[in-house]
N, C-alpha and C positions, 0 to 999 in steps of 0.2 A: 630047473636048469634050462638053458636056451635050447640045447639039442632036443630034449624031450618035447618042449613046447613047439618047436619048429616041425618036428616029425609028425605032429598031429595034423598038419596042413598038407601032407602029401609027400611024395618022393622028390628029393632034390637032386638025385643023380642025373647027370647030363646037364648040369647047371651052365647057363650062359651068363657071364658077368658083363655088365655094360656100365662103363664109367662115363657119366653124363657131364655136360658142361654147365647145366642149370639144374638146380635142385628139383626133385620130384614134385614137391608141393608148390613150386613157384610158377607153374604154368605148363602148357602143352607145347613142348618143343619137339624137334625131330626124334631125338634119342628116346624120349618118353613114348611117343607114338609108336616107334618101332618096337620098343621093349614090351609095351602092352600087348601088341598083336603077336609078337614072337612067342608069347606065353602059350599060344595054341600048340606050339611044337616042343617047347622046352621050358623048364623052370628058370626064372630070371632073378638075378641079384642086381639091382640098380644101385649104383654108387653115386651119391650126391657129391658136389664139391665140398671141401671142408668148411665147417661153420664155426666161427669164433663168437664169443658172447658180444663183442663190440659190433661185428657185422650183423648179427641178429638184431641188436638194438637199433642200428641204423636202418635196417629193412623193416622195422616194425613188427618183427615176428618173435616168438618165444625161442629161446636157445634150447633146442632139443636135439640130442645126438644119440647115436646108437643104431641098433638093428631092429627093424619092425617088419611085420608082414602086412601089406596093404590089401592083398586079396590072395586067394589060392594061387600058388605058383609064381607069385611076385613078392620078393622081399626088397626092402629099401634100407640101405646103410647110409647114415649121415655121419661122417667122421668129424671129430672135434678138431678145430683148427686154432692156431695161435693168432693173436692180433698182429697186424702188419705183415700178413702172409706174403705180400708181394716183394718184400725186401730180400736181397740175395741169400743171406744166411738163413733167414727164417723160412723161405720157400723150400730150401733144401731139407730142412728139418721137417717141414710140413709134408713134403712128398714122401719122406721115409715113414712118417707116422701114418699117412694114408695107406701106404702099402701094407703096413703092419695091421691096420684096421681091417683092410680087405681080407687078408689072410685069416684073421680071427673070425670074421663073419662067415667065410666059406667053411671053416672048421665047425662053427656053430651050427651050420645047416647040415652037418654030417657028411661033407664032401671033401675028398682028398685031392681030386684033380678035376678042374673045370673042363667042360666040353669045349667052351670057347671063351676067350677073353677079348672084349671089345672096348677100345678106348675112343671116346667121342669128345675129347677135350685136348688142351694144349700140353698136358703134363705126361711125361713118359712113366706110365704105371705098369708096363708089361711084366715086370719081374715080381709083381705082388704075389702071384700064385702060379703053380704049374697048370698049364692048359694044353689041350690037344692042338689048338690053333689060336693064333693071335691076329686080331683084325683091327686095323686103324680105320675108324669111321670119320672121314673128314667132311664135315658139314660147313666149314669155313676155312679161309686162309688166315690162320691165326697170326702169322708173321706180318701179313699186310694189315692186320687189325691191331697191331701193338699199341698204337697211340689211342685207339678207341677204347681198348681194355685197360689202359694205364700200365702196361707191362713193358719191360725192356726187350727191344727187338733182338739183340744178341742172345739173350736167354731163350727166347722163343725159337730162334734158329737152331740152337744147340738141342733143345728138346725135340724139335721136328726131325733133326737128323738121327737122334737116338730112336725115335719112333719108327722112322724109315728102316733103320737097321734091325729092329726087333720084330717088326710086323711081318707076318707071313703073307698077308694080302691087305690091300687098301681099297676101301669103298668110298667113293666120292659122290657128291650130289650134283655137280655140274661138269660140263666138258672143260670149262676154264680150270677147275681144280684138277681134272684128269691130267692136263698138260703139266701142271705144277708138280704133281707126284710122279709123273713120268721122268721128270728131270732128277728126281730123287731115287731113281732106280727101280720103280714099280710099274706094272701094267694095271692101272686101277680099274675097278669094276664100277660102272655108272649106275647108281640107284638114286634118282632124283627124289626130292621131298615130295610128299603126297598131300592128301586132303581127307579130312574127316567128313566124307560126303553124307553119311547118314545123319549126322548132327545138324547139317545145314539144309537138308532136303526140303523141310517144310517151314522155312522162316516166316512165311506170310501168315502162319497160324500162331506165331509167338506173340506174347503180350507186348503191347507198345510201351517202350520205356518212359518213365515219368519225367526224365530230365532232358528230353529232346523236344523242343518246340519250334524248330526251324521250318520255314516254308519250303515246299518242294519246288524243283527237284533238288536232291541232296547228294553231294559227293562226300565219300567217307574215307578216312585213313584209320586203319586198325593196327595195333601192335606198339612196340616200344618206339617212342619218338626221340630220336637222338641225332648225333652228328651225321649219321648215315642219310638223313633226310635232306633233300635240297629244298630249303624254305622258299626259294624264288619260284618254284613250281606251284606251291600251295598259294603263294601270294597272287600269282597270275590267275589261278582258278577263282580265288575270292574276288579279284578285281573285275571279273566278268559279271559279278552280282550273283553268282551261284552260292547256294548254302553249302557250308563246309563243316563236317562233323569229325572231330578228332577223338579217338577212343584208345586209351592205353597209358602206360607209364611214360614219364618224361625224364630224360637224362638231366641231372641237376644243373649241368653247365650249359644246357641248350636253352636259348632264349626265345620263347614263343610270344613275348609280350606284344610286339608290334602286330603280329598276325591276329592275336586275340582281341585287339582293340576294334576290329571290324565287327559290325553288328550281325553280319551273316556268317560268323564263325563261332562254333561252340566246342569247348573242350570239356568232356564229362569224366575224365580220369580213367584210372585202370578199372576194368571190370572182370569178374570171374569168367573163365572160358565158357562155363555153362550158360551164361547170360548173353553170349555173343549173338545167338539167333535173333534176339529182340532188337539189337542195335543194327544188325544186318538188314532187318526188315525195313527200317526207316530210310535206308540209302537207296539210291538209284544207280550209282556207279561207285566202284571201289578203286582207290588210288594206291599205287606203289611208287611213290615219288623219291626213289633213291638217287643219290648222286652217283655218277659213273666212276667210282673209285675201284682200285684193284680188289679191295675187300668185298665191295658190293657185287662186282662182276663174278666173283667166286661163289657168292651165296645163292641160295634158292629160296626167295621169300615165300613163306607159307600163305600169306594173305591173298596173293593173286589167284590161286586156285580156290581159296575159300570164297572169294567174291563170286566166282563162276558157279560154285556148288550151291550158293544161295540164289542163283538165277540172276545175279546182277551183272552189269557190265564191268569191265576191268580196263584200266589205263595204267601203263607202266612206263618207266624210262627204259631205254634200250639195253636191258640187261641180258647176260648170257642165258639165264633161266627162261626169260620170255622168248628169246629166239629159239631155244630148244623146243619149247612147247609148240611153236610153229602153227598158230591158229589165228584166223581173223577175228576171233572172239576177244582177243587181247589187243588193244590199240597201244602202239608204242610211239614215243617221242623223245627228243633229245634236249630241247630247250623250253623255257617257260611259255613262249607264245604257242609253239606247236603242241605243247602238253595241254594247255588250256583249250586249244582248238580240238584236240582229240577227245577231251572230256565233253565238250559241247556236241560233237558229232555222235558220241556214244549215247548221250542223253536224248538226242533227237530220234533215236531208234525206239519205236514203240515196243514195250515189253509184252509181246504177244505170247500166247501159250507155246507157239512153235519156237520162238527165240529162247524162252525160258528152258524149254526141253533141250534145245541144242547145247546151251551152256551147261546144264546139269549133267547131260549125257557125256559131254567132254570131260567134266570134272571126275565123273565116276571111273573113267579110264585111268585116272591117276589117284585112285584111292590109297589110303594107307595100308589097307589089307593087301592090295596088289603089290605095294612096295615091300611089305613084310614077307610075302610069299617069295619074292625075288631074293630077299636077304636070307631067308631060310634055306633056299636052294644053294646059295653061296656057302652057307655053313654046313651043308649036307644033311639038313634035318628032314624028317619024313614029312612030305607035303600032303599026306592023306589025312592028317589030323584036322578035325572040323569042330572045335569047341570054343570058338571066339565068344567072349562076353559082349553084350551090347554096349555101344558108346555111352548110353545113359548110365548104365551100371558102373562102367569104368570111371565116369566122371564123378560119381557120387561116393566112391570109396575113398575115405580119408582117414578113418579111425584105425589106429594100429591095434593089432591083436597080440603082438609079441612085446610084452611090457619091459622085459629085462633089457638092459643096454650093456654092450661090451665095456663101455667107458663109465658106467654108473650114473649117467644122466638120463632120467626117465623121460620117455616121449610125452609130449603134451596130450591132454585129453581131447 
């Protein structure tokens, strides 16, 4: 039985449910970082977005749904989803099914009432289970990103208003988002995105990647490459003759062909998060070349702090997040010419031990554990708990130990 198997992994009372916007196994995003570190204070049920067989096939992953335990005190639920989940009638059915799946998973863990229910995506899921507190965790302006996500703006507006009505409190990652949720009747709590400082502390000791043979100095772009990126900024950097390395997945509709024709530009594809230290090792400056849209201004890119945590320079467009960080360690620019100028100025700085120390010390002030401590205090959790697993251990835990699935689809091995 699921209950008996789950009980072998510890006490699940005081459960915090976190509904993520990206699947647990699809990368390290804000909700996963927070969930992992919050497990110091409370057991966590992380809920993936629904997964349909067609979506799994398109993503090149196995269709695996159900409930599994990925480490002590953290369980992951992947609800099954129907094809064409973005269509009006289907998404209503899908949301109802997801709520039912969450309720079943909470019961399977032997819990009647969650301590906290956190929603970190665009769907109103607050009625799934009873909880002592309901928290909206807004890491993006979903309505502003309707076109980017391929969803209907009116639908997202309705969901957002439902979330605002049901949430007890709202946590936001930028001041830009804070103003947005103030207009919806809340006084948001600002907890910006953080950085996995431990993982990137010693990138110069990481193995050199086999697929990078660019001459230095090298400017790098890490993360999902999509319509959020201003290609003219990267073209301006490449036109200066600087080597440019692109690491990450690419949106299917985003055309990089012109940029990749340049001999000084390399795209190496998506890489596991655990290999990122190797690719950060080869760069001299990291770029956050986002266009200045409403959606981007509301976001807090993880990459900017990760560059600093690796001791590298950072150049960003003039985003709300970069302004909030308020440091001369991040150069900002608004147009292609000034962006390329900022990259050249940053590269002209010698990476002395003193400069490397300044960058990494600044990044440590914004670590994910510091952010999780703030989040725990918002939830009213005991801040005296000190049993955090190491980042290396967290990154290597992938095999499920809870084999039964609520929906009958066995997790992949």
